[in-house]
C-alpha positions in Angstrom: -81.6 -8.6 5.1 -82.3 -8.4 8.7 -83.0 -11.3 11.0 -86.6 -11.1 10.8 -88.4 -13.7 9.2 -90.3 -11.6 6.9 -87.4 -10.2 5.5 -86.2 -13.7 4.7 -89.0 -14.7 3.1 -88.9 -11.5 0.9 -85.2 -11.9 0.2 -85.9 -15.5 -0.9 -88.6 -14.3 -3.1 -86.7 -11.7 -4.8 -83.6 -14.2 -5.2 -86.2 -16.6 -6.8 -87.3 -14.0 -9.6 -83.9 -13.0 -10.2 -82.3 -16.5 -10.7 -79.9 -15.9 -8.0 -78.5 -18.8 -6.5 -76.1 -17.8 -3.6 -77.1 -17.6 0.1 -77.8 -13.9 1.2 -76.4 -12.3 4.4 -78.5 -12.2 7.4 -77.3 -9.4 9.5 -78.9 -8.2 12.8 -77.7 -4.6 11.9 -80.4 -4.4 9.6 -82.9 -5.4 12.5 -85.4 -2.6 12.8 -85.8 -0.2 15.5 -86.9 -2.2 18.6 -89.5 -0.3 20.8 -88.9 -2.7 23.5 -92.0 -3.2 25.8 -94.2 -1.1 24.0 -93.2 -2.9 20.5 -96.6 -4.3 19.4 -98.8 -2.4 21.5 -101.1 0.4 20.4 -100.7 4.3 21.2 -103.9 3.9 23.0 -102.6 1.1 25.3 -99.5 2.9 26.1 -101.0 6.2 27.0 -103.4 4.3 29.1 -100.9 2.2 30.6 -97.8 4.1 30.8 -98.8 8.1 30.6 -95.5 8.8 32.4 -93.4 7.6 29.3 -95.8 9.5 27.0 -94.5 12.5 28.8 -90.9 11.6 29.0 -91.4 11.0 25.2 -92.5 14.5 24.6 -89.9 16.1 26.7 -86.8 14.2 25.1 -88.2 13.7 21.6 -88.9 10.7 19.3 -85.3 10.7 18.2 -83.7 10.3 21.6 -86.5 8.4 23.6 -85.9 4.9 24.3 -88.5 2.4 25.9 -87.6 0.0 28.3 -85.6 -3.0 26.5 -85.7 -0.7 23.4 -83.7 1.4 21.4 -83.6 5.3 20.2 -82.5 6.5 16.9 -78.8 7.0 17.9 -78.6 3.2 19.0 -79.8 2.1 15.5 -77.5 4.6 13.7 -74.7 3.1 15.5 -75.7 -0.5 13.8 -75.9 1.1 10.5 -72.5 2.8 10.7 -71.1 -0.3 11.6 -72.9 -2.0 8.5 -72.0 0.6 6.2 -68.1 0.5 7.3 -68.2 -3.4 6.7 -70.2 -3.6 3.4 -70.8 -0.6 1.8 -66.9 -0.1 1.4 -66.4 -3.5 0.0 -69.0 -3.4 -2.7 -68.4 0.1 -4.1 -68.5 -1.4 -7.6 -71.2 -3.7 -7.3 -74.9 -4.0 -6.8 -76.3 -4.4 -3.5 -79.8 -5.5 -2.3 -80.9 -4.5 1.2 -84.0 -6.1 2.4 -85.1 -4.4 5.9 -87.4 -2.0 7.6 -88.7 1.5 7.2 -87.5 3.4 10.2 -83.8 1.6 9.8 -84.1 2.9 6.3 -85.2 6.1 7.2 -82.4 6.3 9.8 -79.9 5.1 6.8 -80.8 7.9 4.5 -80.3 10.7 7.5 -76.7 9.1 7.7 -75.9 9.0 4.1 -77.4 12.2 3.3 -76.3 14.1 6.3 -79.4 15.3 7.7 -79.7 16.8 11.0 -82.1 15.4 13.3 -84.8 17.8 12.7 -84.5 17.2 8.9 -84.8 13.7 9.8 -88.0 14.0 12.1 -89.5 16.1 9.2 -89.0 13.3 6.3 -90.2 10.9 8.9 -93.6 13.0 9.3 -93.9 12.7 5.3 -91.9 9.7 3.7 -92.6 6.7 6.1 -91.5 3.7 4.2 -94.5 1.6 2.8 -94.1 -2.0 2.9 -92.4 -3.9 0.1 -91.4 -0.5 -1.2 -88.2 0.0 -3.5 -85.6 2.6 -3.2 -82.7 2.5 -5.6 -79.4 4.3 -5.0 -77.2 4.9 -8.1 -73.6 5.5 -7.6 -72.7 9.2 -8.9 -76.0 10.6 -8.3 -76.0 14.1 -6.6 -75.4 13.4 -3.1 -78.2 16.1 -1.7 -80.9 14.2 -3.9 -83.1 11.6 -1.7 -84.5 9.0 -4.3 -88.2 8.3 -4.0 -89.3 5.0 -3.0 -91.8 3.3 -5.2 -94.1 0.1 -4.9 -93.8 -1.2 -8.3 -95.9 -3.9 -8.0 -98.8 -2.4 -6.7 -101.9 -3.2 -8.8 -100.0 -5.9 -10.3 -99.9 -8.7 -7.8 -102.3 -9.0 -4.9 -101.2 -8.5 -1.4 -100.6 -11.3 1.0 -101.2 -11.2 4.7 -98.3 -12.8 6.7 -98.0 -13.6 10.3 -94.9 -11.9 10.1 -96.4 -8.4 9.0 
């Protein structure tokens, strides 16, 4: 799981429910795409205080734009490729559970499905990952098939607000 507290909490709940006693790996390469100084600001505040940054993002595009102190999509892809090299190659015959963040996961899908930047941006428009969603990849599934994410506990358990959400 990523280094964010909410992913550690989610992983602990899942491990308890599965009866797993081992210690999960916490890995910063699973951290969400960090938007730097804009990370917790609304679009309205950014537009009001930093209109030149909105214009710059329009010129270079979402994929390549990097806010001050933040990351762009290629930065996160480097993290993902490093993670994949270290973990996925050694887990080829075992199950793996990754608890992380939506935009990270969309970039992960871009890489494993060899999508173009344009295909990624189109996917991002229509398939933002919901909180607590689950996506299952099976070894041997067709490479060009992107599995659908589901929220299997929707309507079965109540949503709990967290200070980390």
